[in-house]
N, C-alpha and C positions, 0 to 999 in steps of 0.2 A: 462593412469596410467601404463600400462604394459611397455611403452617406458621408463618411469622414473624408474621403477623397474629394467629394463635392464641396464640403465645407472648406477644406484646404484650398481648393481652387478659388472659391469666392473670397477667402481671406487674402490670397495672394493678388487676385484681381483688384480688390479693394486697395491694398497697399500700393500696387503699381498705379492705380488711378489717382491716389493721393499725390504720389510723386509726380505723375504726369501733369496733374492740375498745377502743381507748384512750378514745374520746369517749363511747361508750355504756355499756360494761360498768363503766367507772370513774366513771360519772356519779354525782354525789351522790344522785340519785333512785334509783339502783340499789344503792349501797353506803354511803350516808351514814348519819348517826345515826338518821334516821327515813326508811328507804327506802319508796318508793312501791310498793305491792304490784302494781299494774297494770304499771308500768314494769318491775319485776323479772320479771314474767311474759313480757312482750314480749322483754326481753333474753334470758331463758332459752330462748325459743322460736326467735328469729331470730339471735341472736349468742352461742351457748353456748360456742364456741371459735373459733379462727382458721379451721379447716376449715368449721365450721358457718356462719361469717360469709361465707366465700367462696361457699358453696352458696346462701345468702341472696342474695348480691349477683349471682349468675348471673341471677336473675330481672330484674334491671335491664338486662341486655343486650337482652332481648326485650320489656321492659315487661310482664312477665307478672304481673299482679295485684299490682304494687308498692305500690299505694295502701294495702293492708292492712299493709304493712311501715312505710313512712315516715309516714303520716298520724297514727297513734296516738302514735308516738314524738314527733313535732313538736308535737302538741297538748299533750303532757305537758312537753316542754322545747323551746321555740321556738329555742333556741341551736343545735339540730341542723339547723335549716333550711339554712344554708350548706353543710353537709356533704352533705345529701341533694340539694340543688340541683346542686352540683358533680358529684356521683355520676351524676345523671341526664344532665347535659350531657355529661360525658366518656364514661361507659360506654355510655349509651343512645343518644346521638346521634352523637358524634364517631366512636366505634369502629364503629357500624353503617354509617356513611358510608364508613369505611375498608374495611370488609369488602366493601361494594358496589363501591367503586373497584377493589379487587383482582379481583373477579369480572369487572367490565366490562373491565378492562385484559387479563385473560386471554382473554376472548372477542375482543377486538380483535387480540391477537397470534395467535390461532388463525385469524382471518379473514385476516390477512396471509399466514400460512403456506399457507392454502388458495388465495389468489391466486397465490402463487409456484408452487404445484403445478399449478394450471390453466395457467399460462403455460408451464411446462415440458412439459406434455402437448401443448398446441397447437403448440409449437415442434417437438416430435418428430413430430407429424402433418404439419406443413409440410415438414419435411426428407424424410419418406417420400414425400410427394406429389411433390415436386421430383425425387426420384430416379426415381420411376415415370414422370414426364413426360419425363425425359432418355431413359429406355429407349425410350419410345414414339417420340420424335423420331428417335432413332438407327436404329429399325427402318424408320421412314418415309423417312429419308434414304438412299435406295438407292445413289445415286452417291457418297456420302461427302463432298459439298461443304460440309456444315455448315449447309446451308439446305434447307428442304423446298419443293419446287416444286409447282405445281398438278398436274402430271402424276404426281408421286409420290403425292399425296393421292388422285388418282383410281385408283391402282393398289392402294389399301388392300384387304387381304383380309378375309374373314369373321372370322378370328381376332383381327384388330386392332379390329374393330367391337364385339366382345363385352365 
């Protein structure tokens, strides 16, 4: 299940990277008739290609200094606010909760398996104890009546007491 979560994360990062490339690198401030030099510098640094955009967006998974990525871009073009807001919500919060849920679920499944193992071990010990008790009672039942009398208990030898 962790593999599927990782694959889901990569697919979502890919989708957001594609959208980011379209919204940011083709933004009029980056390629328009009068491009903004600061905006172009930010695009070249954080969104140079699809792979570069995906690497940039990996920071959003762990909230690793993402303010240096989205704040300058939003300050220069506030229309990017919905993109980055959705990116933070989906990648940073929803997927982080999904990863946490997978880890917790795995821990619970392991605990259930441990309970089953403990129950099996206890059942094996109980069966062994019952078998040993039957042997003891059979040795004590000297007359073979199926019942141990007080006289038979009084005749217990030293080897039975040990």
